[in-house]
N, C-alpha and C positions, 0 to 999 in steps of 0.2 A: 184794383190792388189799394189795400191798407197802406199809408207811408207813418200814420201814428204808431208809434211801438207802445206797448202795456205791458214788456218785459219786467217784473221785478224778481226772479231769480233763473239766472242764465244756469243753473247747476240742474235745475228738475229737467233742463232742454238738453235732445240727443245732439250730437257734435253737428248734423247737419241739416238741425233746424237752427242751430246757433248761425250756420253760414249762412243761412236763407235769410236770415234774420240781419245780420252784416250784410250782405246786398242788399237788403232793400234800404238800411241805415246809409248802406253809398249813395244807393241812387237819389236819398231823399236830400240829402247833404247836398248833393251835387244838382240837382233841381233849385234847392234855395239859392244856391249862386248863381242860377240863369246860365250853365253853362253845359254843353252837350257832351256828350261822351269823344267825341273827337278833342276840341279843345282841353277836357280833362287831360287824353291821350298825348297831347302833342306836350302840355306842360308838364307831367309826370317823365316822359319817355316812355311809355307803354303805347302799345297798340290798342287801338279802339275797340278791339275784337276782347282784349284782356280784360278793359273797363265792362265789358258788356256780358263778358263772364262771368266777372263777379258779383255784378250788381243782379245776375238772375242766381247766384249760388254755386255755382260750378268751377271755379278755382279750386284748385285740388289745396293748394300755396294756402288758403285760406284756412282749410280744414286741416292742415297743418299748424296754424298760426293757433286754431282750438284745443287744440291737443298739447299743444305746448302751455298753453293758458290754464288747463285743464289740471294739465300734471302739477303745473306751481302755483294752484290754488288759485289765481290772479283772474277768474271769469268775472268778478263780480267789478273789474277792470273796463269791461264794455258800459256801464251804465252809463258812463260822461258822454259816450255818443251816441246814447239810446235818445240823451234829453228828454227824457217822460215829460209827457206833459201831466198839469195838476189841474186842470179845467173837469166841467163837469160833463159828463157823457153825451148830454143835448150838444152844448157849447162845440164838444169835440168833434163830432158827426157835422154838423154845419160848417167848422173850420175843414174839415176833410173833405168837404165838396169844392173848397173854393180853391184847395191848393191843384198849382198846373201840372200837367199831366207829362207835358214834354218841355224842354228847353229851347227857346227859340234861338234861329241861326239869325246874327246880325246880319243884313244888308247893307252893302252901299247905298248912296242917292238915287240912283239909276233902275236900284230893286233888282238887280240883275244878279251877281254871282256873291258869294259871301267873302266879308271882309276878312282878311288875313287874321289870325289871331296874333297879339303881342305880347305873347306871354314872355 
């Protein structure tokens, strides 16, 4: 799965394609902060399954959000979230290979149970 977005024209995309891209961007941003879905869910008061659905582009609330943005002709506001890189395709491919695929769970000193989140 590619975490690096090449979106330059949100208006040319279908609503479902935008929802999937937003899900990928949510996951990429969560991974960059090295937090699990559960940690994010606990922090913002949602279920972990809701975070998972959003990251997989399955949340109907995201679809409604896209429809509203399209109606307001504000889809371009999504570009701030994508943070489109301006590096060469070769450097981008190399960097993509270094991106972590999963957030790590912090463990206590005995390496037994995950530590409680202190959000």
